[in-house]
C-alpha angles and dihedrals in degrees: 000000000000091000090051092051090048090053093049091048091050090049091053092046090051091050092052091049093049092050094051120094093247091063098035123111108252131206122202116229122192131163140152123233109223139174125235092279093054091253110147116245106217102160138050101023141096134207122217117202116202130189103258115269094009139082095238125112108243127234107247135178139217094224142011093262091070106259104161120246125204115253122228092050117219127201090256085067097049118117119268088260090060095252134127104254129179145133127235143178094228126076092221137029137177112245133199126185122201124186126200087241091061099258118142143193128184128185127179125210094008108184127209092235096047134074115347096195130083108199116206119186107219096176102067114095091197114066142170123220118204114199119179112218140189113196125208133135117326135008128314122204107209093195085222106132131212109219120245113270093018114144114222110210102176143351126205135174124222106200113205096170117029132221113232126142117206132231091010088059093216111166110209123236132188139195127210125203142111134318109249091014136063111326091205098049093114107023127013123201096329112179116254098170096110132040121257139071114315118204129201090244124035115171106307094340115102119197098167114121123231090272093063100028111051138151126269125215094282091052094251116143110249138167111266136174119248118229116205107235116278122230093023139086125291114276120237118225117237135178133190151149136221090219128097138192101061148042139229130187140189141102135312112214117202118187111198146148126230123216108232 
């Protein structure tokens, strides 16, 4: 009996050790952020590393012995050669790059042995921002900032996992806006109960917030563009819901222009 107990104890201890960072298998990831002319971008950007296929920031490390590394990765945390450099226990991750000028790059299922360059086009005035989201109770600050003077033309939500509570039949809704401001400035209570692309206007239903659906001179409600406040600081995108008891996930698409 004592021998069996010792064997069981050792088995549990071994399982705990193998599950710890120090005993995990690590993959080394490195990439350089470049503009369209292959010029390295080494200031004014941040790299978000997500667990592949999810909207959750991954746990990453600065070395293969399991020293934690901050995620998102800012340029102050780039390697001495100006590259993104981290270790992870997964063989692929989803990666999003955001610059202070509003430029954006997104790549899904990026493998440690594949492309080592993130190309960001800094010349286009019209841009599309892709923000992964996981919706549950409350508000989430994405820490992804819209640059000052950017002009938001449209916002959509692509739902990959819908919110629907059975048997209460509660169809989930979400709002999109700005951290520290009005959470529904861009989208207000847009349904996220079923998978698929959700537009701000569907038939007679209007889900645009006040920032994208204002009033003209006659007082009629019309679609407008939202200009991020001038002379201030960049505005961080947030999303949220007042509902509880379920989750939804997907991607927020923001179409916008940047003043150069």
